[in-house]
N, C-alpha and C positions, 0 to 999 in steps of 0.2 A: 404416636403415629401421624397425628396432624402435622406435627413440626417437620417430620420426615418429608410428608407430601409437599408441604410448603417449600421446603428446601429444594426438592426436585423441580418444583414449578418455577422457583426463581432461577435455577441453574439453567433451565431450558429458555426462559425469557432473556437471560444474559447472553446465551449463545446467539439467538435471534438478534438481539440488540447489536451485538458485535458485528455480525454480518452486515447490518444496516449501517453501523458506524464506519465500516471499511468503505462501503459505496458513498455514504455522505462525505467522508474525508476525500475520497478520489473526486467527487464532484466539485468540493470546495478548493481543491488545490492542484490536482494532477491533471484534470481534464483540459485545462488550457493549452497544454502543450502536447500531452500525450494522446488526446483523440484526434489530433490533426497532424502530428509529426512536426509541430513548429520548432524551429532552430535545431533540427536534427533529432528531436526526441524520438525514441522508438514508439510507434504506436501502440496503444492498448489492443491486446489480442493478436498482434503480429508476431506470432512465435519464431518466425525466421529472424526478425530483427532483434528479438530478446536472446536468442540462442547463444550467441557469442558473448553477450553480457552475463548471462547466467553460469557460463563456464568460468567466469572470474570468481564466482562464489558470492553467496548472500552478504557475507561480512563486507567484502569489497564494494557491493552495490550500496550497502546501508551507509558506509563511509563515504561514497561519492554524493550521496543525498545529504548527508549531514554537512559535509565540507563544500558542497558545490562541484560540479563537474562540467567542464565545457560551457555551454551557454545555461546550464541549470544553476540557479542561485543556491547558496547555502540553506538547506532546510527544503529545498524543492517546493517552496510556496506553502509549506506546513511547518512553521517554526515551533510549534507546541507539540509535534508528533513525537511519540517515543520511538525507540529502536524497534519495539514489537510492531508498532503501527506502520513504521517504515517497511518492515518485512511483509507485513499484511498487504500493504499497498502495492509493492513490488509483485508479489505473488498474484495479486488480483489483475495487475496489468499484463502479466505474462500468459494468461489464459485465454 
């Protein structure tokens, strides 16, 4: 029983850490352009600016981040992010 409770505790801690990691990743890499709209980047939270991009699909957006798109460099300033992290960052910026 103690093991089960410990497992649940770790799971909840991981969920909280994951949310913090998205914000930390954003602060370390995305905020420079997406908080200001520099070089034409859609601003974080500007749902109208993100709408047409989201219509292209998440796979396309992740591909753009990985390969670079317009003024955004390949990796979008996060060269060690996984595809899942890119997805989480994009979702974070669209809200």
